[in-house]
N, C-alpha and C positions, 0 to 999 in steps of 0.2 A: 533349660533354654528352649527345648522343643515344646514343652507345655506352654511356655510364655507365648511363643509364636502362634501356637494353636488357639490360645485364648484371644490374642489380638485379631486373628483371622475371624474368629467367631463373632467378635464385636462388630467388625466391619460388615460381615455377612448379615448380621441381624439388623444393623442400622445403616440403611442405604443412604440416608441423608448425610451421615458422617462421611461415608465414602465419597459421595459427590462433592462435599465441601472440601475435603482434603485434596482430591484431584484438581478441583478448581483453583485452590490456593497454590498448589505446586505448579500448575500450568501458568498461572498468572505471574509467577516469579520469573518465568522465561520471557514473558512480555515486558515486565519491568523488574530489573534486577533488585535484590534486597538492598536496602539502604537505611540510614538512621531516620530519614524523613518518613519512610514507609512505616517504621515501627512507631513513630510518634503519631502517625495518622490513626492508628488503632484506638478505638474508643475504650480505654481501660476502665473508665468510670462505669460504663454500661456493663462490662464484664464483671466488675466487682459487685455492682448492684444485683445483677442476675445471680451471681454466686450466693449472695446473702439471702435473696428471696428463696432460691431453690433449697438451701440448707434449712432455713427456718420452716418452710412449708413441709419439708420432709419430716421435721419434728412434729408438725401438726398431725400428719398421718400416723406417725409412730405412737403418739400419745392419744390418738382417737379423740381429738378435740371436737370433732363434729358428731360425736356419739349421741348427744341429746337430740340433734336434728334428725339423725338416722332413725332413732326410735319412734319418731312421729309416724313412720310408715305403718306401724301396728294399728294405728287408729283409722286408717284409710282402707276401705273395702271396695269403693267404686273405682272402676278402671280409669274413668276420666279424671277423677280427683287425684288418684295415685299418679297418673301421668303428668298432670299439672304440677304436682308436688316435685317429682323428679326433674322435670324440664326447667321449672323456674328456680329450683334449688341450684341447678347448674348455672342458669342465667344470672342470678344475683351473686352467687359465690365467686363466679369467674371474674367479677369486677375487682375482687380483693386477693384471691389466691391464684390468679392467672387461669386462662382457659384450659390448659392441659391438666393442671392439678385438679380442677373441678370435675373433669371427665374421669380422671383416675379414681376419684372418690365415689362418684355416683353411678358410673356405668356398670361396674361389677355388682353393685347393689341392685340395680334395675334388673340385670340378668337373673340374679338369685331369686328375687321376689316374683318375677313373672314366671320363672320356671316352677317355683313352688306352688304358684297359684294356677298352673295349667293354662297360662295365657302367652305362650312363647310365640304365637302367631303375630303378636303385637310388638315383639322385641325389636325387630329391625326398624320399623318406622319410628318407634319411640327413641331408640338410640340415635337415629338421624335427627330427630327434633332436639335431642340433648346436644348433639354436635353443633347444630345451628345456634342453639342457646348459648353455648360456650363461645362461639365466634362473635355473636352479636351482643351478648351481655358484657363481654370483656372490653368491648370497644369504648365504653363510657369513660374509663379511668386511665390515667397515664401508665399504671402498672398492671393493667389487665392482660396485656400480651407483650411479648418481647419487642415487636415492632413499634408499639405505642411507647414503650419505655425508651427505646432508642430515639424516636422522633421527638418525643417530649424533651429529652435531655439535650438534643442537638439544636432544636429550634428556639429554645428560650421562651416559648409561649407560657403565659401564666396558667395556673391551674383552673381558675374560673373560666377563662377563655376556652381552654381545652374542653372542659365539661359542657359549656354552652354550645360548642361546635358539634359535639358528638351526641348531645341529648336528643335531638329530633330523630336520629337514626335508632337510638336505643328504645325510645318510646314506641316508634312505629314497628320495630322488630318484636317488641313484647306483645303488642296487639295482634300482629300477624301470626305469631306463634300460637296464641290462644285460638285464633280462627282455624289454624291447621289442625290443632288437637281436637277442636269441636267437629271438624269435618271427619276426622278419623273415627270418632264415636257417634256419628250422625244417626246411625240406625238405632242405637240404644245408649243414650247418654248416662244411664244409670246402671249399665252393665257391671256386674260385680265380679270380684276376683275370688276364686276358691282357695281354701286352705290358707287363710291369713297367717302371717308369721307370728309364732307364739312368743318368741323371745329374741332379744337383740343378738344373741350369740350366733344365730343362724345367719345374721346379716353381716355382722362385723365382729372383730375380735373383742374380747372383754377388755375394757379400758385398763384395769389394774387388778391385782390381787390384794388381799388384806395385808400381806407382809410388806408390800412396797407401796401402799396407798399414799403415804406421805411423800415418797420420792416422786411418784407420778404427778401428784398435785403441785409440787414445786416446779417440776419440769413444764407442766402446762402453763403456769404463771410465767415462767422464764420465756417460753416461746411466744406467748402473747405480747410480752413486753418487748422482745426483740423485733417482732413483726411491726409494732407501733414505731419503734426506733427506725427501722428500715424505711417505712412509709414516710415518716417525717423527713428523713434525709433525702428521699426522692422528691417530695413536694417542695421542700425548702431549697433544693439544689445547693446544699451546703458545700463549700469548697473543702470542708474537713471530712469528706467521705472516706479518706484513708483511715482516719481515726475511728469512724463508725465501723469500717471493715475490720479493724483490729479488735474493737470491742466485741463485735459479733463472733469473730473467730475464737478469741480467747474465752468468751463465755461458753461457747460450745465445747471447746477443749476441756474446760473445767466441769461443766454441767452435764454434758452428754456427748462425749467424743465419738461414739459409734455413728452418730448422724453424719459426721464428716466423711465416713466411708460409704454412706448411702446417697450422698448428693449426686445429682445427675451431671457428672463431669463430661459425659459424651455430648450433652447439649452445649456445655460451655466451650468444649473444643470445636464443635461444629460452628458455633458463633464466632470464635476466634479465626477459624479458617475463612469464613465468609468476610470478616473484617479485612484479612490479608488480601483476599480476592478483590474486594471493593477498592481498597487503597491502591493496589497495583493497577487496576483498570483505570481508575481516576487519574493516575499519574502518567498514563500512556497518552501522548499528544493526539494521535489520530482517533483513538476511541473516545477520548475526552471531548474532542471537537464534535464527533458524531452525536454523542449523548447530549451535549450542550445544545446542539441545534434541533434535536428531536424530542427531548423530554419536556422542556419548558412549554407550558400551555397545553400539554397532552398527558399530564401526570396520571389522570384517572384511568385512561385506557392502557397506558404503559404499565402501571402498577398491577392491574388485573391480569394482563397478558404475560408479563414477565414472571409473575408469581406462579403461573401454571407450569413454568419450566424449572424454576429454582426455589419455589415456595415464597411466602410473603415476607418472612423475616430477612433472608438475604436480599430480596428485592428492595426492601426499604433501605438497606445499607448501600446498595448500588445506586439507587435512583435519587436519594436525598441530595447529594452534592449538586445535582443538575436541575433540581426542582425549584420552582418559584411560587408554587401554590400548595401550601401545607394541607389545606382542607381536601383538595382533590387527591393528594397522595394518601392521606389517611383513609379517606372514604374508599379508595380503590383497594388498598392493602387489607382493610378490614372487611372487604366484601369478596376478596379473591378466593377465600376458603370455601365459598358457596359453589364455586364452579367445578372443582375437582378435589380429590383427596390430596393431590400434590400442593394445592393452593395454600394449605395451612398445615403446620406440623401437628396441631391438635387433632386434625382429622386422621392423620396417620396413627396417632396414639390410640384413637377410638377403634380403628380397624384392628390394631394389635390386641386390644382388650377383648374384642369380639372373637377374633380368630383363636385366641387362647382357650375360649370356652366352646367354640364350635369349629374345630379343625376341618379344613377342606371346604368351608362355606364362605370364604372371603369374597367370591364373585357375587354371591347373593347380597352381601353387605354393600359392595360397590354399586351394584345396580340400583338398589333401593336408595342409598345415599345420593347417588348422582341425580336421579330424576326428581326427588323431593327437593334437594338443595337447589337445583337449577330452576325449578318453579319459584322458589323463594327468591332467588337471585333476580329472575326476570321481573318480579314484582317491585323489588327495591332499587334496581339499577337506574331507572329513569328518574324517579323522585330525587335520588341522590345527585344525579347530574343536574337537575333543575336547581337544587340548593347551591351547588357549586357555581353555576352561572348567575344565580340570583345575587350571591354575595361577592362574586368576582375575585375571591381569594381563597 
């Protein structure tokens, strides 16, 4: 019992966002007592979809499905080209595997390669570029980030309309990232990295051994098919999502049950707590009246500022019921992570990955991240506002 309590304490100490979410949920239940209506308000579909995505993508990591892409780093010796490869790998992959997973894949790899090549002075700015790439690349698709997934499911917007709404931001961000990288290497765009990586084993784990080659091959196919199934269920908005959930869960139980122990349940519990918090807040008459009067017409500024307090995922849950402008809400939430680490959970994950390799240097990461991201935010914030006002919705 004592060991269990210590383990639970360790989890909460390690994951500040979970602690905040749980406290917020408990506090909100004193504001609005638990009821059947409150439970029904929780978006169980989003939680189920998030569980499926997290489990399947954990399988992607376990089976090193991105191994062929990672091996491409051996062919790059120019610092600028290597940085472009890492940053835009994050940018494009985040559209499909979510922004946090893309960082988990590429940030450790970046650190290893830059350390081996004697270019650690570039590590912090490049990791910041990757963070921006994860935030801005993932905004294009409904399943690129948890807040996009939630708002897409709730709003009923069509997939083509969602993509067309986000495409201008996505393209502008890609161009801006290229400019930022070019400025970083302005003194010598052909600067080379020393000690190029000789084999993929120094970068990532070997995908499989000879003995279990067939098993890993089957699992790779299994995870790719499950990923397609989950994406189809998201885009089609099928009402049979419980069936999809059952199929995914049973397939994992039969094909690779250990993955179910690796799924990020902390994120799922955090999401559930924020759903409870949001439902309780929305059902309190005084708070509901205040948000109804304040949010509508000001979604852009509300989403950016509230995200700096509770992060953009819970902010989306709180603000959506009172919003009348989906574009403004999406633009604000998908930009909030550029203002501070708290603005996006993906940024917190990036800091964790860096601190694990460089203990005691978190402040250096925060300083570099903050000034580069704020410059990026300052450039995109007004054009986004112009687009919101131009469309009027």
